[in-house]
MARKE-544586 format. One record per residue: residue in three letters; x, y, z of N, C-alpha, C, O, CB in turn. Coordinates in steps of 0.001 Angstrom, whole numbers, plus 500000, padded with zeros to 6 digits. Glycine has a CB too. Layout:
BEGIN
{'ALA', {X, Y, Z}, {X, Y, Z}, {X, Y, Z}, {X, Y, Z}, {X, Y, Z}}
...
END
This chain:
BEGIN
{'ILE', {354776, 516640, 578011}, {354338, 516784, 579286}, {352410, 517655, 579528}, {351589, 517859, 578633}, {355759, 517766, 579939}}
{'GLY', {352346, 517801, 580239}, {350273, 517680, 580515}, {350611, 518547, 580644}, {351642, 518346, 580003}, {349062, 516932, 581626}}
{'GLY', {350737, 519895, 581063}, {350466, 521239, 581106}, {350915, 522122, 580520}, {350907, 523336, 580728}, {350550, 521606, 581939}}
{'HIS', {351564, 521167, 579316}, {352828, 522117, 578250}, {351242, 523459, 577309}, {350256, 523281, 576593}, {354089, 520253, 576287}}
{'GLY', {351940, 524641, 577954}, {351195, 525614, 577181}, {349600, 526122, 577436}, {348642, 526521, 576774}, {351260, 525062, 575920}}
{'ALA', {349860, 525918, 578450}, {348653, 525776, 579291}, {348067, 527723, 579980}, {347031, 528360, 580169}, {349295, 524446, 580814}}
{'LEU', {350159, 527957, 580157}, {350067, 528934, 580405}, {350307, 530354, 579895}, {350712, 531327, 580532}, {350380, 528712, 581033}}
{'THR', {349862, 530230, 578201}, {350854, 530950, 577139}, {349949, 530516, 575567}, {349257, 529538, 575287}, {352834, 530127, 577256}}
{'GLY', {350296, 531588, 574873}, {348715, 531150, 573515}, {347769, 530599, 573710}, {347200, 530508, 574798}, {348814, 530271, 572372}}
{'ASP', {347334, 529992, 572376}, {345845, 530102, 572089}, {344710, 528782, 573907}, {343515, 528545, 574084}, {345716, 529111, 569725}}
{'HIS', {345580, 528501, 574461}, {345042, 527314, 575974}, {344992, 528112, 576693}, {344314, 527960, 577709}, {345965, 526026, 576729}}
{'ALA', {345590, 529119, 576490}, {346535, 530922, 577935}, {344930, 530424, 578533}, {344033, 530224, 577714}, {346891, 533898, 577021}}
{'LEU', {344673, 530243, 580098}, {343676, 531053, 581268}, {344202, 531742, 581293}, {345390, 532002, 581483}, {343283, 530767, 582567}}
{'LYS', {342815, 532469, 580964}, {342473, 534158, 580486}, {341284, 534174, 581850}, {340554, 533314, 582343}, {341575, 534505, 578311}}
{'ALA', {341525, 535522, 582108}, {340776, 536863, 583661}, {340514, 537809, 583001}, {341288, 538319, 582191}, {341863, 537638, 585108}}
{'LYS', {339426, 538174, 583238}, {339144, 540210, 583097}, {339714, 540732, 584444}, {339278, 540016, 585345}, {337034, 540910, 583049}}
{'VAL', {340318, 541463, 584799}, {340333, 541919, 586387}, {339197, 542246, 587033}, {338244, 542911, 586626}, {341087, 543059, 586635}}
{'GLY', {339450, 541504, 588508}, {338801, 541961, 589113}, {337865, 540054, 589140}, {337116, 539594, 590002}, {338259, 543571, 588470}}
{'GLU', {338230, 539584, 588171}, {337880, 538167, 588186}, {338115, 537167, 589198}, {339319, 536933, 589093}, {338381, 537695, 587248}}
{'THR', {337570, 536327, 590269}, {338726, 534935, 591253}, {338286, 533880, 590293}, {337229, 533522, 589773}, {338238, 534322, 593399}}
{'VAL', {339885, 533440, 590277}, {340281, 532863, 589531}, {340528, 530712, 590850}, {340577, 530632, 592077}, {341751, 534111, 588808}}
{'LEU', {340574, 530001, 590227}, {340993, 528832, 591270}, {342001, 528155, 590661}, {341810, 527677, 589543}, {339859, 527772, 591671}}
{'PHE', {343550, 527982, 591486}, {344863, 527516, 591061}, {344382, 526267, 591983}, {343862, 526385, 593093}, {346429, 528513, 591407}}
{'ILE', {344657, 525049, 591308}, {345009, 523783, 591992}, {345986, 523199, 592172}, {345923, 522145, 591539}, {344580, 523027, 591682}}
{'HIS', {347440, 523342, 593018}, {349108, 522976, 592712}, {348981, 521594, 593558}, {348736, 521450, 594755}, {350552, 524315, 593453}}
{'SER', {349129, 521006, 592945}, {349828, 519796, 593812}, {350238, 518306, 592530}, {349913, 517883, 591420}, {348346, 519184, 595316}}
{'GLN', {351290, 517972, 593865}, {352215, 516853, 593944}, {352374, 516032, 594386}, {352848, 516099, 595520}, {352905, 516893, 594089}}
{'ALA', {352135, 514919, 593892}, {352388, 513479, 595233}, {352707, 512935, 595570}, {352188, 511988, 596161}, {352217, 512757, 595625}}
{'ASN', {355053, 513478, 595221}, {355718, 512613, 595818}, {356460, 513999, 596379}, {357505, 513694, 596954}, {356459, 511333, 594943}}
{'ARG', {356285, 515006, 596375}, {357397, 516596, 596731}, {356628, 517178, 597466}, {355547, 516686, 597790}, {357884, 517821, 595447}}
{'ASP', {357037, 518320, 597861}, {356419, 519251, 598667}, {357237, 520776, 597036}, {358217, 521256, 596466}, {357228, 519158, 600999}}
{'THR', {356202, 520750, 597146}, {356407, 522449, 595554}, {354959, 523432, 596564}, {353887, 523201, 597123}, {355396, 521659, 592553}}
{'ARG', {356184, 524929, 596167}, {355081, 526365, 596417}, {355500, 527370, 595657}, {356449, 528154, 595650}, {355010, 527065, 597967}}
{'PRO', {354519, 527140, 594996}, {354354, 527779, 593235}, {353532, 529557, 593922}, {352578, 529873, 594632}, {352623, 526272, 591729}}
{'HIS', {354599, 530243, 593179}, {354118, 531504, 593380}, {353525, 532357, 592159}, {353945, 532278, 591004}, {355161, 532170, 593959}}
{'LEU', {352833, 532907, 592449}, {351545, 533733, 592289}, {352822, 534932, 590875}, {353722, 535613, 591367}, {350692, 534735, 594477}}
{'ILE', {352712, 534928, 590089}, {353450, 536806, 589609}, {352545, 537840, 589389}, {351524, 537673, 588722}, {354310, 536966, 588022}}
{'GLY', {352804, 538737, 589825}, {351360, 540085, 589646}, {350393, 540115, 589884}, {349454, 540340, 589120}, {350873, 540533, 588681}}
{'GLY', {350338, 539724, 591886}, {348650, 539777, 592378}, {349327, 538572, 594214}, {350146, 538529, 595132}, {346921, 538459, 590500}}
{'HIS', {348261, 537951, 593639}, {348642, 537788, 595492}, {346782, 536447, 595939}, {345744, 536427, 595278}, {348458, 540528, 596778}}
{'GLY', {347020, 535834, 596862}, {345785, 534529, 597077}, {346150, 535640, 597966}, {347073, 536201, 598557}, {345701, 532503, 597240}}
{'ASP', {344322, 535627, 597604}, {343045, 535665, 598677}, {342702, 534721, 599787}, {342339, 535231, 600847}, {341891, 535584, 597976}}
{'TRP', {342774, 533251, 599682}, {342003, 532248, 600240}, {343345, 531620, 600178}, {343980, 532125, 599253}, {340601, 531609, 599525}}
{'VAL', {344088, 530616, 600879}, {345045, 529671, 600963}, {344681, 528389, 602485}, {344369, 528580, 603661}, {346559, 530694, 601103}}
{'TRP', {344957, 526996, 601574}, {344088, 525994, 601865}, {345533, 525507, 601879}, {346043, 524791, 601016}, {342739, 525437, 600932}}
{'GLU', {346048, 525925, 602827}, {347675, 525632, 603670}, {347348, 523597, 603451}, {347875, 522904, 602581}, {347739, 526519, 606252}}
{'THR', {346502, 523178, 604374}, {346470, 522048, 604856}, {346283, 521099, 603391}, {346524, 519893, 603441}, {345323, 521999, 606027}}
{'GLY', {345860, 521713, 602174}, {345007, 521100, 601211}, {343737, 520166, 600972}, {343321, 519503, 600022}, {345648, 520664, 600782}}
{'LYS', {343378, 520383, 602083}, {341823, 519740, 602187}, {340456, 520792, 602248}, {340413, 521717, 603059}, {341766, 518834, 603679}}
{'PHE', {339566, 520565, 601462}, {338992, 521408, 601160}, {338542, 521539, 601942}, {338588, 522618, 602534}, {338503, 521474, 600389}}
{'ALA', {337555, 520044, 602559}, {336586, 519785, 604203}, {337351, 521073, 605170}, {336675, 521324, 606168}, {337002, 517662, 605226}}
{'ASN', {338198, 521636, 605088}, {339033, 522753, 606367}, {339117, 524112, 605565}, {339688, 524145, 604475}, {340995, 522199, 606921}}
{'PRO', {338477, 525352, 606187}, {337987, 526295, 606050}, {339462, 527387, 605268}, {340556, 527123, 605766}, {337255, 526582, 607517}}
{'PRO', {339466, 527993, 604660}, {340332, 529164, 604791}, {341115, 529498, 605196}, {340636, 530323, 605974}, {340149, 529792, 605012}}
{'GLN', {342857, 529555, 605412}, {343241, 530597, 606426}, {343987, 531434, 605210}, {344552, 532501, 605451}, {344288, 530023, 607926}}
END
């Protein structure tokens, strides 16, 4: 699995309180809706196009 171990262990994404991180979540053939645990998104690109402004 490509993302195995990406969120835990030695290879976990680490950020300090107050830092901004960018998650790009996409699936080619199915609709997915990730849920952030313990936080919220400041900016959301609902259309999935970075050429459009965040909403």
